[in-house]
KOLKE-274841 format. One record per residue (C-alpha): x, y, z. Coordinates in pm, whole numbers, plus 50000, padded with zeros to 5 digits. Layout:
BEGIN
XYZ ...
END
This chain:
BEGIN
124642951760379 126052979860590 128453000460376 130043020460657 133773019560583 135113036760892 135153029261261 133423000861433 130972981161224 129062955061418 126822934861187 123702918261324 122372885961182 119282900861011 121572923060800 123312892560661 120342868960655 120582862660279 124262870660228 126422843260078 130192842260054 129792848859681 127692880259732 129892891760021 132972890459799 131212909659522 130182936159773 133752938659906 135172942759556 132742971259491 133232988359828 136962983059890 138652970659568 142152982159659 142162974360029 144282944360137 142002914960205 144642888460273 148142890860416 149512856560334 152562839960182 154552871460257 152422895360051 149212915360048 146322906359820 143572932059760 139902923459733 140002930359359 143092908759305 141592880559507 138302881859318 140062881158981 142222851159074 139222832559219 137272838658898 140122825958682 140632794758894 136892788158886 137032790358508 139772763958502 137932740958741 134832742658525 136692737958196 139002709958311 136792690458552 133262702758481 132872714758840 129372727658909 126632729159170 126932702759440 130342689659331 133182688459582 136622703559556 138952690459827 142322703559938 145202686960120 147072719760155 148822738960428 147902775560474 148482794060148 146862818159907 146002788759683 144082772759969 141932804260006 141472806059627 140142770359608 137472777659871 136002807759696 136482793059346 134522762059442 131742783159595 131692805659289 130642775259088 128092763759347 130452736059458 131472725859810 134992730859947 136492702660156 139762710660338 141452679260477 143622679460787 147212678660657 148292656960951 145992628560845 147732596860729 146722560660678 143212551460789 142432587060901 143262600660556 141372572560387 138292581060595 138612617660498 138902611960122 135992587260127 133802613060301 134952640860069 133822622459753 135682649759567 136002654059193 139472669159237 141902673159527 144642699559549 147752688859740 151112702559845 153962684459662 155212666359972 151652655460059 150922640659718 152362606059796 150322598860113 147222612859941 147582590859634 148292560859859 145062567560048 143102571659725 144492538859593 143582520959916 140012533959875 139872523759508 139282560059410 140572576559092 140142612559203 142202637959006 145072653559203 146382688759138 149792697759281 150122731659442 153442745159320 155302748458992 158022722859054 155682696659191 158732677859312 158712656058997 159392655858624 156122637658555 154682654158243 151242640858326 151222659458656 148642687258670 149822718658846 147522744159004 148972772858801 147642756458482 144042760358603 144072798558623 142552808158288 142702842858134 139002851158164 137312848658507 133822834458540 131142853558732 129772838559054 126822815559038 123832827559237 123502804559535 121202804459839 122442812560188 121282777760290 123442760760025 126552742860144 129822761760131 132142736260291 132612703760476 134842708360781 136022678060971 135712674661347 139012672161534 138682634861591 140122636561942 137482612762081 136792591561773 136892590861394 136542625361234 133112634261098 132482658760813 130232687660918 128042702160644 128272740160669 126182765160474 127072799760347 124842813760622 126802794060882 130042811660786 128442845860751 126562843161080 129592831461275 131702859761136 128902884561213 128662873361576 132432876161615 132472910861461 129632922661682 130652907062012 134402912961980 134042948061841 135992940861522 136402970161284 137172979560926 140702989461031 141602956861204 144222931961092 142992897861210 145902873861262 145422836161276 148282810861278 145982780561276 145092758560976 142532768160713 140822734560767 139682748961102 136882773761175 139262798361346 141052806261020 137952804460800 134722814960973 136422836361238 139282852961048 138832852060670 135072858460666 135012886960925 137662904660714 135502898860407 132392913860570 134192943260732 136632952760460 139402944360707 142572923660654 143012886760738 146642878160811 146982840360784 150172825460928 151722793260809 151492777161153 151712786061522 155312791461633 156012802761989 159432816361892 158142836261595 154662845761716 155272881561827 157592888061534 154822877761294 152312898761487 154522929261441 155352921461077 151682917460982 150522947161192 148012924561367 145502942261591 143572910561681 144722874661720 143122842261833 144442814662054 143402779462147 144522750862363 147872757062527 148992785462297 148192813462542 149972794762820 153022789262597 153192826562520 152742835362886 155472811963004 158072825562764 160762846162934 159542882362976 161102908362747 161232945962792 159352950862464 156492926562537 153912954562531 155432969962217 153052953061974 150032964661769 147522940061922 144482954262103 142412922362139 142982884862170 140142859762173 139982822462228 139752794162479 140582786762749 141132819262939 143142811763256 142852830363584 146162848163517 144662865263211 144772900263372 148542896763414 148852886063050 146812916362944 149032939663146 152262924063022 151342924962652 149092955762654 145902940262519 142432927662614 141432890962621 137902878562553 136552843162564 133882823462382 132452788762350 131982772262014 132472741761797 132412732661429 128832720661467 127452747561697 128862780461565 129702803761862 126592804262081 128362818262389 130632848762394 132162872962639 131472906762479 134372930862441 132402959062608 131402939662920 133512930163224 134972895263238 133442871263488 136292849863618 135962813763508 133082820463268 133312817462890 130532843262852 126782844162807 124542829462543 124182852862245 120722864362130 121162842061825 120992808862017 119302790762301 121132768162546 120112743062811 122082725063080 120592690263088 120882656563257 121322623763068 117602623462979 117772659262843 115782673263137 116782708963220 118892713363532 118672743163770 121302770463795 124722760263931 124312723363847 126672706563600 125182688963300 125592685662925 125412717862727 122612716162467 122302742462195 119862752761924 119752782661687 117152810361661 117942815261291 117942788161022 121172773660882 123402790461141 124562756961284 125852726861095 123422709660863 124392674960983 127262650560945 127842641960580 127052605460502 126452598160869 122712601060940 122892580161258 125442603461416 123392633561302 120202620161462 122042611261783 123622645761810 120392664661740 117862643461931 114972660762106 115482691661888 118752701262062 122352697861951 124172677262211 127612692662245 129182664762450 130522692162681 129822696063050 128962730863176 126902750163427 125162783963430 124892807363728 121862828263825 123112857363610 123362836663294 127152832763291 128242799863135 131082779363284 132782752163080 133722721363285 135142697463025 134312671262768 131682646662883 133732618062740 136822631162920 135252632263263 137212608963489 134962585063682 136632579064016 134882561364303 131442572064194 132382608164121 132862626063790 136092646263798 136772673263541 140012666763352 139932703263249 140022715063612 142862691163699 144872704463404 144102740263496 145492734063844 148682716963727 149392744863476 149762768663770 153172753263839 155732778363705 157822751663530 154892734463353 154442742662985 151432720062925 149712689363061 146912664662999 144772646963259 142952614863173 141472583963329 143372551163351 142172517063473 141862512263849 142072479864045 139052493264236 137042494563909 136252527363736 139352549563694 142312567063854 143682600863746 146892602963546 148592635263448 151132637763164 153272668963203 155562688162964 158212710163128 159122744763006 162332747262805 165312751163036 163452736863335 163612702663493 160652686663664 160182654763858 156992635063898 157292638864274 157482676764240 154242677364040 152482653964281 153562674464583 152362705964405 148912691364339 148662679364700 149402714564822 147222734264580 144312712564468 141362694464620 142262659664736 139852643164493 141712660764206 145172648564304 146442624064040 147642589864145 149862586663838 152302612863705 154522611063399 156892637463262 156792636362881 158752655362613 155562665262427 151842658062410 150232643262098 148142671161950 146112679261643 147322707961417 144952730961608 146542722461942 143902698762080 145452670562280 144772635862141 144132619162475 143162586362316 146802582662216 147912587362575 145302562362690 146572536362442 149622533062670 148322543163012 151342529663199 154942532063079 158292527463247 158272564863317 154892564763493 155172571563865 152502556764094 151822577664402 149582553864593 147362572864835 147582565665203 144592548165365 143452580865528 143662600165201 141932571965013 139062573865259 138912611565217 138402609764841 136142579264843 
END
């Protein structure tokens, strides 16, 4: 492993081919024992302090529950130091860490705990009741450990996390880079969440690509306000800091009102964004001190066409990428190369991609098809869906991972994301990108966010509906949005139905749950802007 402790350090995959999270932490403790590794829960934790606590928690997990190779340690925790401890403590014992989406309830939570098959689950005090209800519904007697001292109860039989930190830490078990580190759940925006099996090499490779292609350095503070059950906070924030000797600043959650304050308080030099978060920050009222912040780089998706104005206003550089829990980050826009407007970057040397038709035949440049991906190095993508072999085979048929995303590639190799294949709106024989419709509507100065989706049409197939959230302090009418789309967008993209909503249903990582909107496609607040006969002919 490269021991350079100053300046830019851009690891390549061969350097980390056999590195595991266990060996990476041991290297960090030797190289940078007193440097802050985590900035979380309002304090700094050095590499040495983190390693000691992880070893002591691992000792408790082994002594109390017999945790060892192949076992699973699940967490139903919000972002916290304990959450990070459980990940590395489980891996230290050769076990697999399973973070569960803290928004899951009912059937979704039951599905998650069944898939986890955990020996023990850590939970925040206020999340204990729904967790135990889900476990009871599944007929499972999994042990539950409560995160904090009070536990919200006087139950003497309650096991608290603090009781598991023993005095003497255990050393890390030697594991292979191909061994599983974690199960991360898919977002579940288009169906029931699946548990992706992710190896140590998956996490190390993804962090290495990010460090290389985004120019991350030993001196960076990497800020992420998104949940630790997501790859942004784990593979793309915690692990890059581990490999580089940098600092990972993990926020409790994304807050538009507190975002820049937290950036300044943590000294963040890099942050990530996803979904509508960049748009929300952009649409906040300008302040004279907007550029007075320590950030030099922001990365994420999507990058809108007003990105240069955002960069100028806040004094930073934006880079884009394409990735998923299953696929790692096969496409990046490198920090040292000019941005190509509309493109999410080029394929990295670590992966191959293909734009394909429905029979997996390769399509020529500039034609839209499904984005297929495969790795050039073993174990750098997911190892399959846990306990779901049929879904694994379907997703990896013909030796390619089928992303379910529509994209195209130009003659220069630039990749352009079009939208989810399942979210394409089928209107009069044409596939319309919901992503492009949303991108157009977001140009309205009073729009905070929006979601485009297909609704039933009396002409068969679908019509376009747009649900719109107005910026705080602004009023919007459905007619105003419809007139705006008529004036600024292609006629085939103009929605027939418009509804102004107070908020969109989203996952904790900001992905819109369109299936919830489609459950009630028409409400009393839905406005129907029936096209004229001439316009209907034009879009037919």
